[in-house]
C-alpha positions in Angstrom: -12.1 14.8 9.1 -8.9 13.8 7.3 -8.0 10.1 7.2 -5.4 8.2 5.4 -3.6 4.9 5.5 -0.4 3.6 4.1 1.0 0.2 3.1 4.6 -0.6 3.0 5.5 -0.9 -0.6 6.9 -4.5 -0.7 7.3 -7.6 1.5 9.9 -10.2 0.5 10.0 -13.9 1.4 12.8 -16.4 0.7 10.4 -19.2 -0.4 9.3 -20.6 -3.7 6.3 -19.5 -5.7 4.5 -20.8 -8.9 1.6 -19.1 -10.6 -1.5 -20.9 -11.8 -3.6 -19.7 -14.8 -7.3 -19.2 -14.3 -9.3 -22.1 -15.5 -11.7 -21.3 -18.4 -15.2 -22.7 -18.2 -15.7 -25.9 -20.3 -19.2 -26.8 -21.3 -18.3 -29.8 -23.6 -20.4 -32.8 -22.7 -18.5 -35.8 -21.3 -18.8 -38.9 -23.6 -20.4 -42.0 -22.0 -17.9 -44.3 -20.3 -15.4 -41.5 -19.9 -14.6 -40.4 -16.4 -15.3 -36.8 -15.8 -12.3 -34.6 -14.8 -13.0 -32.3 -11.9 -12.5 -28.6 -13.0 -9.5 -26.9 -11.5 -10.3 -24.3 -8.8 -10.3 -20.7 -9.8 -6.9 -19.0 -9.4 -6.7 -16.4 -6.7 -4.1 -14.5 -8.7 -4.5 -13.4 -12.4 -1.4 -13.3 -14.5 0.0 -9.9 -15.4 2.6 -9.6 -18.1 4.3 -6.6 -16.5 4.7 -8.5 -13.2 6.2 -11.4 -15.2 8.9 -8.9 -16.4 9.6 -7.9 -12.8 9.7 -11.5 -11.6 12.2 -12.3 -14.4 14.5 -9.5 -13.3 14.4 -10.6 -9.7 15.0 -14.3 -10.6 18.2 -13.4 -12.4 19.7 -11.7 -9.3 21.9 -13.6 -6.9 20.5 -11.9 -3.8 17.0 -11.0 -2.5 16.6 -7.2 -3.0 15.4 -4.9 -0.3 11.8 -3.7 -0.5 12.6 -0.3 -2.1 14.3 -2.0 -5.0 11.3 -4.3 -5.5 8.9 -1.4 -5.7 11.3 0.5 -8.0 11.5 -2.5 -10.4 7.7 -2.7 -10.4 7.3 1.0 -11.2 10.0 0.9 -13.9 8.1 -2.0 -15.6 4.9 0.1 -15.6 3.2 -1.7 -12.7 1.0 0.8 -10.9 -0.8 -1.5 -8.5 -0.2 -1.1 -4.8 1.0 -2.8 -2.6 3.5 -5.2 -4.2 4.8 -8.5 -2.7 7.5 -11.0 -3.8 8.2 -14.6 -2.9 11.5 -16.3 -3.6 12.5 -20.0 -3.6 13.4 -23.1 -5.6 11.4 -25.5 -7.7 9.2 -27.9 -5.8 7.6 -25.8 -3.1 4.2 -25.5 -4.6 2.2 -26.0 -1.4 4.2 -23.3 0.3 3.4 -21.0 -2.6 -0.3 -21.8 -2.5 -0.5 -21.1 1.2 1.3 -17.7 0.7 -1.1 -16.7 -2.0 -4.1 -17.7 0.1 -2.8 -15.6 3.0 -2.3 -12.6 0.6 -5.8 -13.1 -0.8 -7.4 -13.3 2.6 -5.7 -10.0 3.8 -6.2 -8.1 0.5 -9.1 -5.7 0.0 -9.1 -6.2 -3.8 -8.2 -8.9 -6.4 -4.6 -10.1 -6.8 -2.5 -10.0 -10.0 0.8 -11.8 -10.3 3.8 -12.8 -12.5 6.1 -15.8 -12.2 9.6 -16.4 -13.5 12.2 -19.2 -13.2 16.0 -19.1 -13.7 17.5 -22.5 -13.2 16.2 -23.9 -9.9 15.3 -20.4 -8.6 11.6 -19.3 -8.9 10.2 -15.9 -8.1 6.5 -14.9 -7.9 5.5 -11.2 -7.7 2.0 -10.3 -6.7 0.1 -7.0 -6.3 -3.3 -5.9 -5.2 -5.3 -4.4 -8.0 -7.9 -1.9 -6.6 -7.4 0.9 -9.2 -5.3 2.0 -12.1 -3.3 5.0 -13.3 -2.9 4.6 -17.1 -1.0 7.0 -19.3 -3.3 9.0 -21.6 -1.0 11.4 -23.5 2.3 12.9 -22.4 0.9 15.0 -19.6 -2.4 13.1 -18.8 -3.4 10.1 -16.7 -6.6 8.2 -16.6 -7.6 7.2 -13.0 -10.0 4.5 -12.2 -11.0 2.4 -9.2 -12.9 -0.9 -8.9 -16.5 -1.2 -7.7 -15.7 -1.7 -4.0 -13.7 1.6 -3.8 -15.0 5.1 -3.7 -14.1 8.8 -3.3 -10.9 8.7 -5.5 -8.4 11.5 -5.7 -4.8 12.1 -6.7 -1.9 13.3 -4.7 0.9 14.6 -6.9 4.5 15.3 -5.7 6.8 17.3 -8.0 10.6 17.2 -8.2 10.9 19.9 -5.6 9.0 17.9 -3.0 5.7 19.9 -3.2 2.5 17.9 -3.1 -0.9 18.8 -4.4 -4.3 17.1 -4.2 -6.5 16.7 -7.3 -10.1 15.5 -7.3 -11.1 12.6 -9.6 -14.7 12.7 -11.0 -16.7 9.9 -12.6 -16.0 7.0 -10.2 -17.8 4.3 -12.4 -15.7 5.0 -15.5 -12.8 6.9 -14.0 -11.6 10.3 -15.3 -8.7 11.7 -17.2 -6.6 14.3 -15.4 -4.2 16.6 -17.1 -1.1 17.5 -15.1 0.0 21.2 -15.5 3.2 21.7 -17.4 4.5 24.2 -14.8 4.7 21.4 -12.2 8.4 20.4 -12.1 9.0 16.9 -13.5 9.3 14.0 -12.7 6.0 13.8 -10.9 5.1 11.0 -8.5 1.4 10.4 -8.6 -0.8 8.4 -6.1 -4.4 7.4 -6.6 -6.1 7.3 -3.2 -9.5 5.7 -2.7 -11.6 4.4 0.2 -12.2 0.6 0.3 -13.4 -2.0 2.8 -10.6 -1.2 5.2 -10.7 2.6 4.7 -8.8 5.0 2.4 -5.4 4.0 1.0 -3.1 4.5 -2.0 -4.4 2.0 -4.6 -2.1 2.9 -7.5 1.2 4.8 -8.1 3.0 6.0 -11.2 5.8 8.3 -12.2 5.3 10.9 -14.9 8.7 11.6 -16.4 11.9 9.8 -15.8 12.2 8.0 -12.5 15.0 9.6 -10.5 18.1 7.6 -9.8 18.8 9.1 -6.4 17.3 7.2 -3.5 15.1 9.3 -1.2 16.8 10.5 2.0 15.8 8.4 5.0 15.8 10.1 8.4 18.1 8.5 10.9 16.0 8.6 14.0 13.9 5.5 14.9 12.1 7.6 17.5 8.7 8.4 15.9 8.5 11.6 18.0 11.8 12.9 16.7 11.1 11.8 13.2 7.8 13.6 13.0 9.2 16.7 14.6 11.9 16.9 11.9 9.4 16.2 9.2 7.0 18.9 10.3 9.7 21.4 10.9 10.9 21.0 7.4 7.3 21.6 6.2 7.0 24.7 8.3 4.4 23.1 10.6 4.3 23.4 14.4 5.7 20.7 16.7 3.1 18.4 18.3 2.3 17.5 21.9 2.7 13.9 22.7 -0.8 12.8 23.9 -1.1 9.8 26.2 -4.7 9.0 25.1 -3.8 9.1 21.4 -0.8 6.9 22.1 -3.1 4.3 23.8 -5.4 4.2 20.8 -2.5 4.2 18.3 -0.9 1.2 20.1 -4.3 -0.6 20.3 -4.8 -0.2 16.5 -1.2 -1.3 15.8 -1.9 -4.5 17.6 -5.2 -5.0 15.7 -3.4 -4.5 12.4 -0.7 -7.0 13.3 -3.2 -9.6 14.6 -5.6 -9.2 11.7 -2.9 -9.1 9.0 -4.8 -6.3 7.3 -3.6 -2.8 6.8 -6.1 0.0 7.2 -8.1 2.2 9.5 -11.3 0.2 9.6 -10.2 -3.3 10.5 -12.1 -3.6 13.7 -15.8 -3.1 14.6 -15.3 0.4 15.9 -14.6 1.8 12.4 -12.4 4.8 11.4 -10.0 6.7 13.7 -12.6 9.4 14.6 -15.1 6.7 15.7 -12.4 4.8 17.6 -11.4 7.9 19.5 -15.1 8.7 20.4 -15.2 5.2 21.9 -12.5 6.3 24.3 -14.4 9.5 25.0 -12.1 11.8 22.9 -13.4 14.3 20.4 -11.3 16.5 18.1 -11.9 19.0 15.3 -9.6 17.1 12.8 -8.3 13.5 13.1 -5.6 11.9 10.9 -3.9 8.6 10.9 -1.0 6.8 9.1 -0.6 3.1 9.2 2.4 1.1 8.0 3.9 -2.4 8.2 7.6 -3.2 7.5 10.4 -5.2 8.8 11.6 -2.4 11.1 10.1 0.7 12.6 12.5 2.9 10.6 11.3 1.3 7.3 7.7 1.9 8.3 8.3 5.6 9.1 10.2 6.0 5.9 7.2 4.5 4.0 5.0 7.1 5.5 7.4 9.9 4.7 7.9 8.8 1.1 4.2 8.6 0.4 2.9 12.0 -0.8 -0.7 11.5 0.6 0.6 10.5 4.0 3.3 13.1 4.2 0.5 15.7 3.6 -1.4 14.2 6.5 1.3 14.0 9.1 2.6 17.5 8.2 -0.9 19.1 8.3 -0.5 22.4 10.2 -3.9 22.0 11.9 -2.8 19.2 14.1 -1.8 19.9 17.7 -1.4 16.5 19.3 0.0 13.1 18.3 0.1 9.5 19.5 2.4 6.7 18.4 1.9 3.0 18.5 3.8 -0.1 17.3 3.4 -3.8 17.5 5.0 -7.0 16.1 3.2 -9.6 14.0 3.8 -13.3 14.0 6.4 -12.9 11.2 8.4 -10.4 13.2 7.3 -7.3 11.2 6.5 -4.0 12.8 3.1 -2.5 12.5 3.3 1.3 13.1 0.5 3.8 13.7 0.8 7.6 13.9 -2.5 9.1 15.2 -3.0 12.9 15.0 -5.7 15.2 16.3 -6.5 18.9 16.5 -7.2 20.1 20.1 -8.5 16.7 21.3 -10.6 16.9 24.5 -12.5 14.5 26.8 -16.3 14.4 26.3 -19.0 13.1 28.5 
């Protein structure tokens, strides 16, 4: 079975954020007659110097950038963690910031890192989920590593011609160094994918070579059926039948994602997409799924298209049927699900 998930790269909020440093343990005895000072609670977000650079760049802007610009700024600063979020505002909104961080921490499947910057009265906090890392280890090599709660890591590499390849990563506990062949046309966009508490997802991303200046082409159609047909046709894969039962499950999962605030395949008791389909009495030779959340459906579909691992999934030639689901969360964002299967059939 082939399963993947996707997270939209960045979410922006026009509110204030301030970062707190993690309190170090203090074992110094308190002198008699001196009131003990309660220790500060542990920070939910560890300071990251690269994210501080990103926050400073954003704070100097006069307008809030769209999500693609946020993720680009993060990657140019060397931030590989995925996903990335930003919060904008003015001095004095500390409680709002704390609530925002708590919400992020509750929905995240790994620890948070963050960076804060202030320009005048404007304050920006940038946070990211750190579940793995892709560090440069020589001109043509990367060291890939995931945290303890994640398993089964692998790389998906897209070259400048749009071709993507999957590379296995050995040595989960200590990671592994992977050499990227010289014949692969630079720049390369590399994703580290691993399976965590909510299923598999891209946990880190990095460019090898100069990041291209041209923005990726976004397909104009907001119809997921038309979008997927164009995408598969360009990849030389067959068109897919629209499947009513797959659409029902995709819609149900989109609603679950929006209600839970968590992006992934395994965010309800039924488990992964294959298990959820079996609960509906549907069995298939191969099952695939892409999940995205963005301000609009078009942005969510573009996020799927621009992610090498998920583009490989939705253009897999083995699939014959597809279902499409969408829902709105309490903040007005769109949760989109594309569910694919190979010759699905009803079983007793």
